[in-house]
C-alpha positions as CSV (number, residue, x, y, z in Angstrom):
1,M,40.0,-64.4,-72.2
2,K,37.1,-64.7,-70.1
3,K,37.5,-64.7,-66.2
4,Q,36.2,-67.5,-64.0
5,Q,32.9,-66.6,-62.3
6,F,31.7,-68.0,-59.1
7,E,28.8,-67.9,-56.9
8,I,28.2,-65.6,-53.8
9,S,28.8,-67.8,-50.9
10,I,30.3,-68.6,-47.7
11,D,31.9,-71.3,-49.0
12,H,34.0,-69.3,-51.3
13,A,37.9,-69.0,-50.9
14,M,37.6,-65.5,-50.3
15,M,35.6,-66.2,-47.0
16,I,37.8,-68.6,-45.6
17,G,39.2,-66.2,-43.0
18,A,35.4,-65.3,-42.1
19,K,34.7,-69.2,-41.6
20,A,37.7,-69.7,-39.6
21,A,37.0,-66.6,-37.4
22,F,33.6,-67.9,-36.9
23,D,34.7,-71.6,-35.8
24,T,37.3,-69.9,-33.3
25,C,34.4,-67.9,-31.6
26,L,32.3,-71.0,-31.7
27,R,35.0,-73.1,-29.7
28,A,35.8,-70.1,-27.7
29,A,32.1,-69.7,-26.2
30,I,31.4,-73.1,-25.5
31,A,34.6,-73.6,-23.8
32,K,33.8,-70.1,-21.8
33,A,30.3,-71.4,-21.1
34,I,31.6,-74.7,-19.5
35,S,34.3,-72.9,-17.7
36,T,31.9,-70.5,-16.1
37,G,28.9,-73.1,-15.6
38,S,27.0,-71.0,-18.1
39,D,24.3,-73.1,-20.0
40,E,23.9,-71.2,-22.9
41,G,25.8,-68.7,-25.2
42,S,26.0,-67.7,-29.0
43,A,28.5,-67.0,-31.8
44,T,27.7,-64.7,-34.6
45,L,29.3,-64.0,-37.7
46,R,28.4,-60.7,-39.6
47,V,29.0,-60.1,-43.2
48,S,28.7,-56.7,-44.5
49,F,29.4,-55.5,-47.7
50,E,29.4,-52.1,-49.8
51,I,29.0,-52.2,-53.6
52,V,31.4,-49.4,-55.2
53,S,31.7,-48.8,-58.8
54,S,35.2,-48.8,-60.5
55,L,36.4,-47.9,-64.0
56,D,38.3,-51.4,-65.5
57,S,41.2,-50.2,-66.9
58,E,41.6,-53.0,-69.5
59,T,37.9,-52.5,-70.8
60,G,37.0,-49.2,-70.2
61,E,34.0,-50.1,-68.7
62,W,32.4,-49.5,-65.2
63,R,32.0,-52.7,-63.0
64,R,30.6,-53.3,-59.7
65,M,32.9,-54.6,-56.9
66,P,31.6,-55.7,-53.7
67,L,33.8,-54.7,-50.5
68,L,32.8,-57.3,-48.0
69,K,33.7,-57.0,-44.4
70,Y,33.2,-59.4,-41.3
71,K,33.0,-59.4,-37.7
72,A,32.8,-62.9,-35.8
73,G,32.3,-62.5,-31.8
74,Y,30.5,-64.7,-29.2
75,T,28.7,-63.9,-25.7
76,V,28.1,-66.0,-22.9
77,P,25.6,-64.5,-20.3
78,M,27.3,-64.3,-16.9
79,K,24.3,-64.0,-14.9
80,E,24.9,-64.6,-11.1
81,S,22.3,-63.9,-8.4
82,M,21.1,-65.0,-4.8
83,D,17.3,-64.6,-3.7
84,A,16.2,-64.6,-0.3
85,T,13.3,-63.3,1.5
86,I,13.6,-62.2,5.1
87,A,10.4,-63.1,7.0
88,E,10.9,-61.4,10.4
89,S,8.1,-59.8,12.4
90,S,9.2,-56.1,12.1
91,R,7.8,-52.8,11.2
92,L,8.7,-49.6,9.9
93,V,8.6,-46.3,12.3
94,P,9.2,-42.9,10.7
95,S,12.7,-41.3,11.5
96,D,13.5,-37.7,11.4
97,E,17.1,-38.3,10.0
98,S,16.9,-41.4,7.5
99,G,13.1,-41.2,6.6
100,W,12.5,-44.6,8.1
101,L,13.6,-47.2,11.0
102,L,13.2,-50.9,11.0
103,V,12.2,-52.3,14.5
104,N,12.1,-55.7,15.3
105,G,13.1,-58.5,18.1
106,Q,16.2,-59.5,16.3
107,V,19.5,-58.8,18.6
108,S,22.6,-57.6,16.7
109,M,26.1,-58.7,17.5
110,D,27.4,-55.5,18.8
111,E,24.5,-55.9,21.4
112,L,25.3,-59.4,22.4
113,L,28.9,-58.2,22.9
114,A,27.8,-55.4,25.0
115,E,25.7,-57.8,27.3
116,D,28.9,-60.0,27.6
117,E,31.2,-56.9,28.6
118,E,28.5,-56.2,31.2
119,A,28.2,-59.4,32.8
């Protein structure tokens, strides 16, 4: 009896688990992007294989068998930042303790509180 032959394909029944895992990751990536406010992401399916030789006990012939593995995953970049420029009139002066000190006309909260206590 001749065994059925199939094209190697992602659409073959043996790959249904890989396709389902990819679909799950794709849906999860989109949901994660929406919930975190991200505007991009990706879902991946990696299929790897190893071809091994084995002896067919019925025919006594060596045959090649693929051992297929898959891994599905997703990423949604989580980049958050705040940018600012402090444009105050200040200068750096050398310090024996820390290397440099910043000198400017800004009054700190401690200085304001000290002035209130003195008044």
